[in-house]
Structure formats: structure tokens, C-alpha cells
All heavy atoms as TSV, in Angstrom:
chain	resi	resn	atom	element	x	y	z
A	1	MET	N	N	0.844	-1.176	0.000
A	1	MET	CA	C	0.000	0.000	0.000
A	1	MET	C	C	0.884	1.232	0.000
A	1	MET	O	O	1.910	1.287	0.681
A	1	MET	CB	C	-0.903	-0.003	1.236
A	1	MET	CG	C	-1.643	1.305	1.423
A	1	MET	SD	S	-2.808	1.395	2.805
A	1	MET	CE	C	-1.762	1.173	4.206
A	2	LYS	N	N	0.472	2.232	-0.737
A	2	LYS	CA	C	1.107	3.545	-0.736
A	2	LYS	C	C	0.022	4.558	-0.381
A	2	LYS	O	O	-1.116	4.433	-0.828
A	2	LYS	CB	C	1.678	3.880	-2.111
A	2	LYS	CG	C	2.766	2.927	-2.553
A	2	LYS	CD	C	3.228	3.284	-3.941
A	2	LYS	CE	C	4.222	2.262	-4.452
A	2	LYS	NZ	N	4.642	2.567	-5.829
A	3	ILE	N	N	0.381	5.543	0.449
A	3	ILE	CA	C	-0.613	6.511	0.904
A	3	ILE	C	C	0.037	7.891	1.005
A	3	ILE	O	O	1.226	8.009	1.304
A	3	ILE	CB	C	-1.211	6.083	2.265
A	3	ILE	CG1	C	-2.391	6.966	2.651
A	3	ILE	CG2	C	-0.151	6.061	3.349
A	3	ILE	CD1	C	-3.199	6.431	3.815
A	4	ILE	N	N	-0.756	8.919	0.731
A	4	ILE	CA	C	-0.288	10.283	0.944
A	4	ILE	C	C	-1.382	11.057	1.666
A	4	ILE	O	O	-2.557	10.968	1.302
A	4	ILE	CB	C	0.117	10.977	-0.374
A	4	ILE	CG1	C	0.756	12.336	-0.090
A	4	ILE	CG2	C	-1.065	11.116	-1.328
A	4	ILE	CD1	C	1.508	12.913	-1.247
A	5	GLY	N	N	-0.994	11.754	2.720
A	5	GLY	CA	C	-1.916	12.606	3.453
A	5	GLY	C	C	-1.825	14.010	2.894
A	5	GLY	O	O	-0.736	14.556	2.756
A	6	ILE	N	N	-2.966	14.592	2.544
A	6	ILE	CA	C	-3.005	15.927	1.967
A	6	ILE	C	C	-3.826	16.826	2.872
A	6	ILE	O	O	-4.986	16.525	3.156
A	6	ILE	CB	C	-3.628	15.907	0.555
A	6	ILE	CG1	C	-2.828	14.973	-0.352
A	6	ILE	CG2	C	-3.694	17.311	-0.025
A	6	ILE	CD1	C	-3.473	14.721	-1.693
A	7	GLY	N	N	-3.220	17.930	3.320
A	7	GLY	CA	C	-3.969	18.862	4.155
A	7	GLY	C	C	-3.093	19.577	5.163
A	7	GLY	O	O	-1.895	19.747	4.953
A	8	ASP	N	N	-3.713	19.961	6.252
A	8	ASP	CA	C	-3.052	20.775	7.272
A	8	ASP	C	C	-2.225	19.930	8.227
A	8	ASP	O	O	-2.694	18.922	8.727
A	8	ASP	CB	C	-4.088	21.531	8.111
A	8	ASP	CG	C	-4.885	22.523	7.296
A	8	ASP	OD1	O	-4.356	23.001	6.285
A	8	ASP	OD2	O	-6.035	22.802	7.668
A	9	GLY	N	N	-1.017	20.393	8.464
A	9	GLY	CA	C	-0.200	19.852	9.538
A	9	GLY	C	C	-0.199	20.893	10.653
A	9	GLY	O	O	-0.077	22.084	10.386
A	10	VAL	N	N	-0.378	20.449	11.851
A	10	VAL	CA	C	-0.446	21.378	12.982
A	10	VAL	C	C	0.418	20.861	14.123
A	10	VAL	O	O	0.893	19.734	14.087
A	10	VAL	CB	C	-1.901	21.557	13.483
A	10	VAL	CG1	C	-2.780	22.139	12.399
A	10	VAL	CG2	C	-2.475	20.252	13.986
A	11	VAL	N	N	0.608	21.684	15.114
A	11	VAL	CA	C	1.242	21.231	16.346
A	11	VAL	C	C	0.276	21.467	17.490
A	11	VAL	O	O	-0.465	22.441	17.508
A	11	VAL	CB	C	2.593	21.942	16.634
A	11	VAL	CG1	C	3.640	21.531	15.635
A	11	VAL	CG2	C	2.456	23.440	16.666
A	12	ASP	N	N	0.257	20.528	18.411
A	12	ASP	CA	C	-0.503	20.679	19.645
A	12	ASP	C	C	0.483	21.125	20.709
A	12	ASP	O	O	1.479	20.446	20.960
A	12	ASP	CB	C	-1.140	19.349	20.052
A	12	ASP	CG	C	-2.174	18.871	19.052
A	12	ASP	OD1	O	-2.876	19.727	18.483
A	12	ASP	OD2	O	-2.272	17.652	18.847
A	13	TYR	N	N	0.212	22.284	21.321
A	13	TYR	CA	C	1.112	22.839	22.323
A	13	TYR	C	C	0.552	22.576	23.714
A	13	TYR	O	O	-0.581	22.920	24.021
A	13	TYR	CB	C	1.293	24.337	22.109
A	13	TYR	CG	C	2.189	24.985	23.135
A	13	TYR	CD1	C	3.520	24.615	23.240
A	13	TYR	CD2	C	1.702	25.947	24.007
A	13	TYR	CE1	C	4.358	25.201	24.184
A	13	TYR	CE2	C	2.525	26.538	24.954
A	13	TYR	CZ	C	3.844	26.159	25.043
A	13	TYR	OH	O	4.665	26.733	25.981
A	14	TYR	N	N	1.369	21.929	24.539
A	14	TYR	CA	C	1.020	21.657	25.929
A	14	TYR	C	C	1.795	22.631	26.804
A	14	TYR	O	O	2.962	22.404	27.126
A	14	TYR	CB	C	1.335	20.205	26.289
A	14	TYR	CG	C	0.408	19.232	25.608
A	14	TYR	CD1	C	0.581	18.880	24.271
A	14	TYR	CD2	C	-0.673	18.695	26.295
A	14	TYR	CE1	C	-0.292	18.001	23.643
A	14	TYR	CE2	C	-1.550	17.809	25.673
A	14	TYR	CZ	C	-1.346	17.479	24.345
A	14	TYR	OH	O	-2.204	16.612	23.731
A	15	GLU	N	N	1.129	23.715	27.142
A	15	GLU	CA	C	1.780	24.802	27.872
A	15	GLU	C	C	2.367	24.341	29.200
A	15	GLU	O	O	3.462	24.758	29.579
A	15	GLU	CB	C	0.780	25.936	28.103
A	15	GLU	CG	C	1.406	27.188	28.634
A	15	GLU	CD	C	0.433	28.345	28.694
A	15	GLU	OE1	O	-0.727	28.222	28.262
A	15	GLU	OE2	O	0.848	29.402	29.194
A	16	ASP	N	N	1.647	23.465	29.911
A	16	ASP	CA	C	2.121	23.009	31.215
A	16	ASP	C	C	3.411	22.195	31.102
A	16	ASP	O	O	4.197	22.125	32.039
A	16	ASP	CB	C	1.046	22.196	31.932
A	16	ASP	CG	C	0.645	20.938	31.177
A	16	ASP	OD1	O	0.568	20.994	29.924
A	16	ASP	OD2	O	0.401	19.909	31.832
A	17	GLN	N	N	3.650	21.590	29.934
A	17	GLN	CA	C	4.867	20.807	29.707
A	17	GLN	C	C	5.926	21.590	28.934
A	17	GLN	O	O	7.078	21.177	28.871
A	17	GLN	CB	C	4.528	19.537	28.909
A	17	GLN	CG	C	3.572	18.609	29.594
A	17	GLN	CD	C	3.184	17.449	28.686
A	17	GLN	OE1	O	3.881	17.104	27.745
A	17	GLN	NE2	N	2.051	16.831	28.977
A	18	GLY	N	N	5.491	22.685	28.315
A	18	GLY	CA	C	6.411	23.448	27.467
A	18	GLY	C	C	6.799	22.673	26.214
A	18	GLY	O	O	7.866	22.890	25.652
A	19	LEU	N	N	5.919	21.776	25.769
A	19	LEU	CA	C	6.205	20.924	24.606
A	19	LEU	C	C	5.104	21.043	23.571
A	19	LEU	O	O	3.951	21.305	23.901
A	19	LEU	CB	C	6.300	19.459	25.035
A	19	LEU	CG	C	7.415	19.085	25.998
A	19	LEU	CD1	C	7.247	17.640	26.451
A	19	LEU	CD2	C	8.779	19.272	25.347
A	20	TYR	N	N	5.478	20.832	22.323
A	20	TYR	CA	C	4.470	20.716	21.275
A	20	TYR	C	C	4.738	19.454	20.470
A	20	TYR	O	O	5.860	18.992	20.364
A	20	TYR	CB	C	4.399	21.958	20.390
A	20	TYR	CG	C	5.707	22.471	19.852
A	20	TYR	CD1	C	6.302	21.902	18.728
A	20	TYR	CD2	C	6.333	23.550	20.455
A	20	TYR	CE1	C	7.490	22.390	18.233
A	20	TYR	CE2	C	7.536	24.035	19.967
A	20	TYR	CZ	C	8.107	23.452	18.857
A	20	TYR	OH	O	9.290	23.926	18.368
A	21	TYR	N	N	3.635	18.906	19.969
A	21	TYR	CA	C	3.676	17.641	19.253
A	21	TYR	C	C	3.080	17.836	17.861
A	21	TYR	O	O	2.058	18.503	17.714
A	21	TYR	CB	C	2.853	16.584	20.003
A	21	TYR	CG	C	3.373	16.303	21.390
A	21	TYR	CD1	C	2.907	17.008	22.490
A	21	TYR	CD2	C	4.355	15.335	21.593
A	21	TYR	CE1	C	3.392	16.745	23.770
A	21	TYR	CE2	C	4.842	15.064	22.865
A	21	TYR	CZ	C	4.355	15.780	23.941
A	21	TYR	OH	O	4.837	15.528	25.207
A	22	PRO	N	N	3.693	17.230	16.837
A	22	PRO	CA	C	3.108	17.320	15.502
A	22	PRO	C	C	1.806	16.534	15.450
A	22	PRO	O	O	1.644	15.541	16.151
A	22	PRO	CB	C	4.166	16.699	14.595
A	22	PRO	CG	C	5.002	15.852	15.474
A	22	PRO	CD	C	4.910	16.429	16.856
A	23	GLY	N	N	0.885	17.010	14.654
A	23	GLY	CA	C	-0.385	16.311	14.555
A	23	GLY	C	C	-1.232	16.814	13.414
A	23	GLY	O	O	-0.737	17.381	12.450
A	24	GLY	N	N	-2.510	16.639	13.562
A	24	GLY	CA	C	-3.458	16.874	12.493
A	24	GLY	C	C	-3.763	15.530	11.851
A	24	GLY	O	O	-2.891	14.658	11.768
A	25	SER	N	N	-4.972	15.350	11.427
A	25	SER	CA	C	-5.405	14.048	10.904
A	25	SER	C	C	-4.513	13.526	9.796
A	25	SER	O	O	-4.127	12.354	9.801
A	25	SER	CB	C	-6.847	14.134	10.407
A	25	SER	OG	O	-7.709	14.391	11.471
A	26	VAL	N	N	-4.170	14.382	8.831
A	26	VAL	CA	C	-3.389	13.878	7.691
A	26	VAL	C	C	-1.980	13.476	8.096
A	26	VAL	O	O	-1.428	12.504	7.566
A	26	VAL	CB	C	-3.355	14.878	6.518
A	26	VAL	CG1	C	-4.743	15.100	5.982
A	26	VAL	CG2	C	-2.721	16.192	6.920
A	27	VAL	N	N	-1.394	14.189	9.026
A	27	VAL	CA	C	-0.061	13.828	9.526
A	27	VAL	C	C	-0.155	12.493	10.264
A	27	VAL	O	O	0.646	11.587	10.040
A	27	VAL	CB	C	0.502	14.940	10.442
A	27	VAL	CG1	C	1.733	14.463	11.189
A	27	VAL	CG2	C	0.819	16.186	9.633
A	28	ASN	N	N	-1.142	12.366	11.119
A	28	ASN	CA	C	-1.312	11.132	11.887
A	28	ASN	C	C	-1.562	9.927	10.978
A	28	ASN	O	O	-1.007	8.846	11.205
A	28	ASN	CB	C	-2.465	11.278	12.882
A	28	ASN	CG	C	-2.171	12.308	13.951
A	28	ASN	OD1	O	-1.027	12.659	14.202
A	28	ASN	ND2	N	-3.221	12.815	14.571
A	29	VAL	N	N	-2.384	10.087	9.962
A	29	VAL	CA	C	-2.675	8.980	9.050
A	29	VAL	C	C	-1.406	8.531	8.344
A	29	VAL	O	O	-1.127	7.326	8.248
A	29	VAL	CB	C	-3.774	9.371	8.032
A	29	VAL	CG1	C	-3.840	8.368	6.886
A	29	VAL	CG2	C	-5.118	9.481	8.725
A	30	ALA	N	N	-0.611	9.473	7.853
A	30	ALA	CA	C	0.623	9.115	7.149
A	30	ALA	C	C	1.582	8.366	8.076
A	30	ALA	O	O	2.158	7.346	7.692
A	30	ALA	CB	C	1.289	10.364	6.584
A	31	VAL	N	N	1.754	8.855	9.284
A	31	VAL	CA	C	2.668	8.216	10.239
A	31	VAL	C	C	2.183	6.815	10.607
A	31	VAL	O	O	2.952	5.850	10.565
A	31	VAL	CB	C	2.846	9.080	11.507
A	31	VAL	CG1	C	3.559	8.303	12.609
A	31	VAL	CG2	C	3.613	10.359	11.181
A	32	PHE	N	N	0.907	6.690	10.956
A	32	PHE	CA	C	0.401	5.384	11.380
A	32	PHE	C	C	0.336	4.386	10.225
A	32	PHE	O	O	0.526	3.188	10.436
A	32	PHE	CB	C	-0.941	5.517	12.097
A	32	PHE	CG	C	-0.785	6.095	13.474
A	32	PHE	CD1	C	-1.317	7.331	13.789
A	32	PHE	CD2	C	-0.082	5.411	14.452
A	32	PHE	CE1	C	-1.150	7.872	15.059
A	32	PHE	CE2	C	0.091	5.938	15.731
A	32	PHE	CZ	C	-0.448	7.175	16.023
A	33	ALA	N	N	0.105	4.874	9.010
A	33	ALA	CA	C	0.137	3.967	7.859
A	33	ALA	C	C	1.537	3.395	7.687
A	33	ALA	O	O	1.716	2.196	7.478
A	33	ALA	CB	C	-0.303	4.706	6.595
A	34	LYS	N	N	2.555	4.255	7.792
A	34	LYS	CA	C	3.933	3.790	7.661
A	34	LYS	C	C	4.282	2.806	8.775
A	34	LYS	O	O	4.890	1.767	8.535
A	34	LYS	CB	C	4.893	4.981	7.660
A	34	LYS	CG	C	6.328	4.618	7.404
A	34	LYS	CD	C	6.511	4.026	6.015
A	34	LYS	CE	C	7.958	3.648	5.789
A	34	LYS	NZ	N	8.122	2.784	4.631
A	35	LYS	N	N	3.889	3.124	9.998
A	35	LYS	CA	C	4.172	2.241	11.133
A	35	LYS	C	C	3.478	0.891	11.011
A	35	LYS	O	O	3.931	-0.086	11.586
A	35	LYS	CB	C	3.734	2.901	12.450
A	35	LYS	CG	C	4.656	3.982	12.928
A	35	LYS	CD	C	4.201	4.502	14.276
A	35	LYS	CE	C	5.220	5.462	14.839
A	35	LYS	NZ	N	4.911	5.866	16.208
A	36	ASN	N	N	2.374	0.863	10.261
A	36	ASN	CA	C	1.602	-0.368	10.137
A	36	ASN	C	C	1.809	-1.062	8.795
A	36	ASN	O	O	0.959	-1.838	8.362
A	36	ASN	CB	C	0.123	-0.087	10.390
A	36	ASN	CG	C	-0.151	0.124	11.857
A	36	ASN	OD1	O	-0.128	-0.820	12.634
A	36	ASN	ND2	N	-0.380	1.361	12.250
A	37	GLY	N	N	2.948	-0.792	8.171
A	37	GLY	CA	C	3.331	-1.590	7.021
A	37	GLY	C	C	3.149	-0.990	5.647
A	37	GLY	O	O	3.375	-1.681	4.652
A	38	ALA	N	N	2.735	0.254	5.541
A	38	ALA	CA	C	2.621	0.863	4.215
A	38	ALA	C	C	3.992	0.875	3.544
A	38	ALA	O	O	5.002	1.191	4.177
A	38	ALA	CB	C	2.078	2.285	4.307
A	39	GLU	N	N	4.012	0.502	2.273
A	39	GLU	CA	C	5.262	0.521	1.512
A	39	GLU	C	C	5.849	1.933	1.472
A	39	GLU	O	O	7.035	2.129	1.678
A	39	GLU	CB	C	4.974	0.039	0.087
A	39	GLU	CG	C	6.154	0.060	-0.841
A	39	GLU	CD	C	5.752	-0.328	-2.257
A	39	GLU	OE1	O	4.683	-0.899	-2.469
A	39	GLU	OE2	O	6.553	-0.027	-3.161
A	40	LYS	N	N	4.979	2.913	1.212
A	40	LYS	CA	C	5.379	4.316	1.209
A	40	LYS	C	C	4.267	5.135	1.833
A	40	LYS	O	O	3.084	4.832	1.666
A	40	LYS	CB	C	5.618	4.822	-0.217
A	40	LYS	CG	C	6.844	4.269	-0.869
A	40	LYS	CD	C	7.066	4.943	-2.214
A	40	LYS	CE	C	8.337	4.409	-2.856
A	40	LYS	NZ	N	8.606	5.075	-4.139
A	41	ALA	N	N	4.661	6.179	2.547
A	41	ALA	CA	C	3.705	7.124	3.106
A	41	ALA	C	C	4.274	8.518	2.905
A	41	ALA	O	O	5.478	8.737	3.049
A	41	ALA	CB	C	3.466	6.863	4.589
A	42	GLY	N	N	3.408	9.456	2.555
A	42	GLY	CA	C	3.859	10.817	2.319
A	42	GLY	C	C	2.915	11.829	2.926
A	42	GLY	O	O	1.774	11.523	3.282
A	43	TYR	N	N	3.423	13.051	3.023
A	43	TYR	CA	C	2.620	14.175	3.509
A	43	TYR	C	C	2.761	15.307	2.520
A	43	TYR	O	O	3.883	15.719	2.178
A	43	TYR	CB	C	3.081	14.620	4.902
A	43	TYR	CG	C	2.495	15.949	5.309
A	43	TYR	CD1	C	1.126	16.073	5.534
A	43	TYR	CD2	C	3.275	17.077	5.435
A	43	TYR	CE1	C	0.568	17.292	5.879
A	43	TYR	CE2	C	2.737	18.299	5.793
A	43	TYR	CZ	C	1.374	18.400	6.008
A	43	TYR	OH	O	0.828	19.602	6.338
A	44	LEU	N	N	1.647	15.810	2.024
A	44	LEU	CA	C	1.615	16.945	1.118
A	44	LEU	C	C	0.812	18.038	1.800
A	44	LEU	O	O	-0.376	17.860	2.075
A	44	LEU	CB	C	0.954	16.544	-0.202
A	44	LEU	CG	C	1.027	17.535	-1.344
A	44	LEU	CD1	C	0.869	16.814	-2.664
A	44	LEU	CD2	C	0.032	18.647	-1.219
A	45	GLY	N	N	1.472	19.117	2.119
A	45	GLY	CA	C	0.805	20.216	2.797
A	45	GLY	C	C	1.713	21.429	2.810
A	45	GLY	O	O	2.714	21.488	2.090
A	46	ILE	N	N	1.364	22.385	3.625
A	46	ILE	CA	C	2.128	23.624	3.752
A	46	ILE	C	C	2.464	23.824	5.224
A	46	ILE	O	O	1.597	23.695	6.084
A	46	ILE	CB	C	1.319	24.832	3.244
A	46	ILE	CG1	C	0.958	24.653	1.772
A	46	ILE	CG2	C	2.097	26.130	3.452
A	46	ILE	CD1	C	0.011	25.706	1.237
A	47	VAL	N	N	3.725	24.139	5.496
A	47	VAL	CA	C	4.143	24.517	6.849
A	47	VAL	C	C	4.909	25.826	6.762
A	47	VAL	O	O	5.478	26.163	5.729
A	47	VAL	CB	C	5.022	23.434	7.528
A	47	VAL	CG1	C	4.246	22.139	7.711
A	47	VAL	CG2	C	6.292	23.184	6.759
A	48	GLY	N	N	4.923	26.551	7.864
A	48	GLY	CA	C	5.702	27.773	7.927
A	48	GLY	C	C	7.170	27.455	8.166
A	48	GLY	O	O	7.526	26.339	8.548
A	49	ASN	N	N	7.996	28.459	7.936
A	49	ASN	CA	C	9.437	28.260	8.149
A	49	ASN	C	C	9.839	28.531	9.595
A	49	ASN	O	O	10.991	28.798	9.894
A	49	ASN	CB	C	10.254	29.110	7.183
A	49	ASN	CG	C	10.038	30.604	7.367
A	49	ASN	OD1	O	9.121	31.042	8.055
A	49	ASN	ND2	N	10.870	31.390	6.726
A	50	ASP	N	N	8.892	28.416	10.491
A	50	ASP	CA	C	9.147	28.630	11.912
A	50	ASP	C	C	9.590	27.327	12.582
A	50	ASP	O	O	9.665	26.272	11.947
A	50	ASP	CB	C	7.905	29.200	12.596
A	50	ASP	CG	C	6.657	28.336	12.423
A	50	ASP	OD1	O	6.716	27.320	11.705
A	50	ASP	OD2	O	5.615	28.694	12.992
A	51	GLU	N	N	9.885	27.419	13.863
A	51	GLU	CA	C	10.345	26.252	14.623
A	51	GLU	C	C	9.324	25.117	14.598
A	51	GLU	O	O	9.677	23.941	14.456
A	51	GLU	CB	C	10.624	26.670	16.067
A	51	GLU	CG	C	11.205	25.586	16.927
A	51	GLU	CD	C	11.544	26.065	18.336
A	51	GLU	OE1	O	11.653	27.281	18.571
A	51	GLU	OE2	O	11.685	25.194	19.211
A	52	GLU	N	N	8.036	25.467	14.692
A	52	GLU	CA	C	6.987	24.444	14.701
A	52	GLU	C	C	6.919	23.712	13.361
A	52	GLU	O	O	6.775	22.493	13.312
A	52	GLU	CB	C	5.639	25.073	15.047
A	52	GLU	CG	C	5.532	25.554	16.479
A	52	GLU	CD	C	6.069	26.970	16.693
A	52	GLU	OE1	O	6.679	27.556	15.764
A	52	GLU	OE2	O	5.884	27.486	17.805
A	53	GLY	N	N	7.022	24.452	12.263
A	53	GLY	CA	C	6.995	23.829	10.941
A	53	GLY	C	C	8.164	22.887	10.728
A	53	GLY	O	O	8.005	21.781	10.200
A	54	MET	N	N	9.341	23.309	11.169
A	54	MET	CA	C	10.516	22.452	11.035
A	54	MET	C	C	10.402	21.219	11.933
A	54	MET	O	O	10.852	20.137	11.573
A	54	MET	CB	C	11.795	23.228	11.347
A	54	MET	CG	C	12.067	24.403	10.381
A	54	MET	SD	S	12.133	23.935	8.636
A	54	MET	CE	C	10.507	24.445	8.061
A	55	HIS	N	N	9.747	21.391	13.082
A	55	HIS	CA	C	9.518	20.254	13.985
A	55	HIS	C	C	8.619	19.207	13.315
A	55	HIS	O	O	8.881	18.000	13.415
A	55	HIS	CB	C	8.903	20.742	15.293
A	55	HIS	CG	C	8.636	19.663	16.289
A	55	HIS	ND1	N	9.636	18.905	16.850
A	55	HIS	CD2	C	7.470	19.210	16.812
A	55	HIS	CE1	C	9.100	18.024	17.687
A	55	HIS	NE2	N	7.794	18.189	17.675
A	56	ILE	N	N	7.575	19.663	12.631
A	56	ILE	CA	C	6.696	18.737	11.912
A	56	ILE	C	C	7.500	17.969	10.872
A	56	ILE	O	O	7.440	16.738	10.806
A	56	ILE	CB	C	5.526	19.487	11.237
A	56	ILE	CG1	C	4.568	20.045	12.289
A	56	ILE	CG2	C	4.784	18.569	10.261
A	56	ILE	CD1	C	3.515	20.990	11.728
A	57	LEU	N	N	8.272	18.681	10.051
A	57	LEU	CA	C	9.044	18.022	8.997
A	57	LEU	C	C	10.077	17.062	9.557
A	57	LEU	O	O	10.226	15.938	9.063
A	57	LEU	CB	C	9.715	19.066	8.103
A	57	LEU	CG	C	8.774	19.928	7.269
A	57	LEU	CD1	C	9.571	20.939	6.457
A	57	LEU	CD2	C	7.886	19.084	6.376
A	58	ASP	N	N	10.793	17.480	10.592
A	58	ASP	CA	C	11.798	16.599	11.211
A	58	ASP	C	C	11.148	15.338	11.775
A	58	ASP	O	O	11.678	14.235	11.619
A	58	ASP	CB	C	12.552	17.335	12.326
A	58	ASP	CG	C	13.481	18.414	11.812
A	58	ASP	OD1	O	13.833	18.401	10.606
A	58	ASP	OD2	O	13.861	19.284	12.617
A	59	SER	N	N	10.007	15.511	12.419
A	59	SER	CA	C	9.308	14.361	13.005
A	59	SER	C	C	8.841	13.395	11.925
A	59	SER	O	O	8.966	12.171	12.079
A	59	SER	CB	C	8.101	14.830	13.826
A	59	SER	OG	O	8.535	15.630	14.911
A	60	LEU	N	N	8.321	13.920	10.826
A	60	LEU	CA	C	7.868	13.061	9.735
A	60	LEU	C	C	9.033	12.308	9.107
A	60	LEU	O	O	8.922	11.124	8.794
A	60	LEU	CB	C	7.127	13.877	8.677
A	60	LEU	CG	C	5.740	14.367	9.099
A	60	LEU	CD1	C	5.199	15.360	8.074
A	60	LEU	CD2	C	4.788	13.197	9.267
A	61	LYS	N	N	10.147	12.974	8.935
A	61	LYS	CA	C	11.318	12.309	8.360
A	61	LYS	C	C	11.808	11.189	9.270
A	61	LYS	O	O	12.189	10.121	8.793
A	61	LYS	CB	C	12.423	13.325	8.082
A	61	LYS	CG	C	12.087	14.221	6.904
A	61	LYS	CD	C	13.120	15.301	6.686
A	61	LYS	CE	C	12.643	16.232	5.582
A	61	LYS	NZ	N	13.504	17.388	5.413
A	62	LYS	N	N	11.781	11.409	10.578
A	62	LYS	CA	C	12.177	10.362	11.525
A	62	LYS	C	C	11.255	9.151	11.448
A	62	LYS	O	O	11.670	8.033	11.713
A	62	LYS	CB	C	12.191	10.906	12.955
A	62	LYS	CG	C	13.353	11.830	13.220
A	62	LYS	CD	C	13.301	12.386	14.622
A	62	LYS	CE	C	14.421	13.400	14.824
A	62	LYS	NZ	N	14.309	14.094	16.104
A	63	GLU	N	N	10.003	9.388	11.065
A	63	GLU	CA	C	9.020	8.296	10.934
A	63	GLU	C	C	9.012	7.722	9.520
A	63	GLU	O	O	8.149	6.923	9.173
A	63	GLU	CB	C	7.618	8.799	11.296
A	63	GLU	CG	C	7.468	9.227	12.734
A	63	GLU	CD	C	7.555	8.081	13.721
A	63	GLU	OE1	O	7.427	6.903	13.321
A	63	GLU	OE2	O	7.741	8.355	14.915
A	64	GLN	N	N	9.958	8.153	8.685
A	64	GLN	CA	C	10.101	7.683	7.300
A	64	GLN	C	C	8.901	8.030	6.430
A	64	GLN	O	O	8.506	7.276	5.543
A	64	GLN	CB	C	10.387	6.184	7.260
A	64	GLN	CG	C	11.668	5.813	7.975
A	64	GLN	CD	C	11.917	4.325	7.983
A	64	GLN	OE1	O	11.003	3.502	7.895
A	64	GLN	NE2	N	13.185	3.961	8.070
A	65	VAL	N	N	8.313	9.197	6.690
A	65	VAL	CA	C	7.231	9.720	5.864
A	65	VAL	C	C	7.850	10.723	4.898
A	65	VAL	O	O	8.563	11.647	5.306
A	65	VAL	CB	C	6.139	10.387	6.735
A	65	VAL	CG1	C	5.102	11.091	5.872
A	65	VAL	CG2	C	5.481	9.353	7.637
A	66	ASP	N	N	7.583	10.546	3.616
A	66	ASP	CA	C	8.125	11.401	2.565
A	66	ASP	C	C	7.512	12.803	2.657
A	66	ASP	O	O	6.291	12.953	2.685
A	66	ASP	CB	C	7.806	10.776	1.209
A	66	ASP	CG	C	8.384	11.530	0.036
A	66	ASP	OD1	O	8.977	12.606	0.224
A	66	ASP	OD2	O	8.225	11.035	-1.093
A	67	THR	N	N	8.357	13.815	2.701
A	67	THR	CA	C	7.885	15.199	2.787
A	67	THR	C	C	8.343	16.040	1.600
A	67	THR	O	O	8.226	17.260	1.632
A	67	THR	CB	C	8.386	15.855	4.093
A	67	THR	OG1	O	9.807	15.865	4.088
A	67	THR	CG2	C	7.857	15.143	5.319
A	68	LYS	N	N	8.833	15.397	0.532
A	68	LYS	CA	C	9.402	16.171	-0.568
A	68	LYS	C	C	8.369	17.038	-1.290
A	68	LYS	O	O	8.735	17.998	-1.946
A	68	LYS	CB	C	10.134	15.266	-1.551
A	68	LYS	CG	C	9.268	14.317	-2.330
A	68	LYS	CD	C	10.109	13.434	-3.216
A	68	LYS	CE	C	9.249	12.331	-3.820
A	68	LYS	NZ	N	10.053	11.245	-4.319
A	69	ARG	N	N	7.111	16.757	-1.169
A	69	ARG	CA	C	6.070	17.571	-1.809
A	69	ARG	C	C	5.475	18.607	-0.862
A	69	ARG	O	O	4.553	19.326	-1.227
A	69	ARG	CB	C	4.981	16.684	-2.378
A	69	ARG	CG	C	5.490	15.752	-3.458
A	69	ARG	CD	C	4.341	14.973	-4.081
A	69	ARG	NE	N	4.848	13.917	-4.938
A	69	ARG	CZ	C	5.163	14.069	-6.221
A	69	ARG	NH1	N	5.063	15.249	-6.772
A	69	ARG	NH2	N	5.593	13.044	-6.928
A	70	THR	N	N	5.978	18.679	0.345
A	70	THR	CA	C	5.504	19.660	1.318
A	70	THR	C	C	6.110	21.020	0.999
A	70	THR	O	O	7.301	21.140	0.731
A	70	THR	CB	C	5.886	19.227	2.744
A	70	THR	OG1	O	5.302	17.956	3.000
A	70	THR	CG2	C	5.402	20.223	3.772
A	71	ARG	N	N	5.279	22.038	1.035
A	71	ARG	CA	C	5.739	23.389	0.730
A	71	ARG	C	C	6.035	24.136	2.031
A	71	ARG	O	O	5.241	24.089	2.972
A	71	ARG	CB	C	4.672	24.127	-0.067
A	71	ARG	CG	C	5.197	25.365	-0.749
A	71	ARG	CD	C	4.196	25.879	-1.720
A	71	ARG	NE	N	3.576	27.039	-1.096
A	71	ARG	CZ	C	2.443	27.587	-1.469
A	71	ARG	NH1	N	1.769	27.061	-2.450
A	71	ARG	NH2	N	1.970	28.624	-0.849
A	72	ILE	N	N	7.196	24.787	2.071
A	72	ILE	CA	C	7.575	25.614	3.223
A	72	ILE	C	C	7.404	27.065	2.819
A	72	ILE	O	O	7.962	27.509	1.808
A	72	ILE	CB	C	9.025	25.331	3.646
A	72	ILE	CG1	C	9.207	23.857	3.983
A	72	ILE	CG2	C	9.415	26.212	4.832
A	72	ILE	CD1	C	10.661	23.440	4.178
A	73	VAL	N	N	6.625	27.805	3.596
A	73	VAL	CA	C	6.361	29.209	3.304
A	73	VAL	C	C	6.886	30.084	4.443
A	73	VAL	O	O	7.071	29.622	5.568
A	73	VAL	CB	C	4.852	29.471	3.083
A	73	VAL	CG1	C	4.346	28.695	1.882
A	73	VAL	CG2	C	4.048	29.152	4.311
A	74	SER	N	N	7.106	31.323	4.133
A	74	SER	CA	C	7.551	32.280	5.137
A	74	SER	C	C	6.374	32.608	6.050
A	74	SER	O	O	5.303	33.016	5.585
A	74	SER	CB	C	8.048	33.550	4.457
A	74	SER	OG	O	8.463	34.483	5.415
A	75	GLY	N	N	6.552	32.371	7.350
A	75	GLY	CA	C	5.498	32.665	8.291
A	75	GLY	C	C	5.306	31.585	9.325
A	75	GLY	O	O	6.111	30.675	9.443
A	76	SER	N	N	4.208	31.706	10.034
A	76	SER	CA	C	3.904	30.788	11.139
A	76	SER	C	C	3.167	29.549	10.659
A	76	SER	O	O	2.339	29.636	9.753
A	76	SER	CB	C	3.034	31.485	12.175
A	76	SER	OG	O	3.697	32.594	12.700
A	77	THR	N	N	3.461	28.446	11.308
A	77	THR	CA	C	2.730	27.211	11.042
A	77	THR	C	C	1.391	27.276	11.741
A	77	THR	O	O	1.297	27.756	12.840
A	77	THR	CB	C	3.535	25.996	11.562
A	77	THR	OG1	O	4.749	25.963	10.829
A	77	THR	CG2	C	2.800	24.694	11.382
């Protein structure tokens, strides 16, 4: 199976922990598909060039989700 998630990538910020986690349905689907045996999984969306956007991309790459079609724009994620 090959899958690509198309849409918004977001971060959930937990103020009490001072941490944020990548998420959004399309990001989660791509990651869980890859973890559950998908031959290829990708994410197509737009992220800002801020720390949060780079965190999303770094996290996806660590999970072996292809991000080459993701667009990075100037601004906030």
C-alpha cells in the first residue's frame, strides 16, 4: 500500500509541559500507515518556516514519511 496525506499539519502545544507535538489528521494517518506496514507514506501540505513547521518536517522524516512535496512558506505554522 502507498498513501499520501493531503492537508493541514499542525502542532498541539502543551503549555504546562512546554512541549508541542506534531499532529493533524493527515499527519497522523501518514505516520500510522507507515508504522503499520505501508510501503510508502507521504505528507503533502504547507508549513511555515518557523520552529513548529521544522519540527513537523523533522518528526515526519524520523518516521520515514516522505515530505518532498511539502511546501515551506515564510510565516507561522
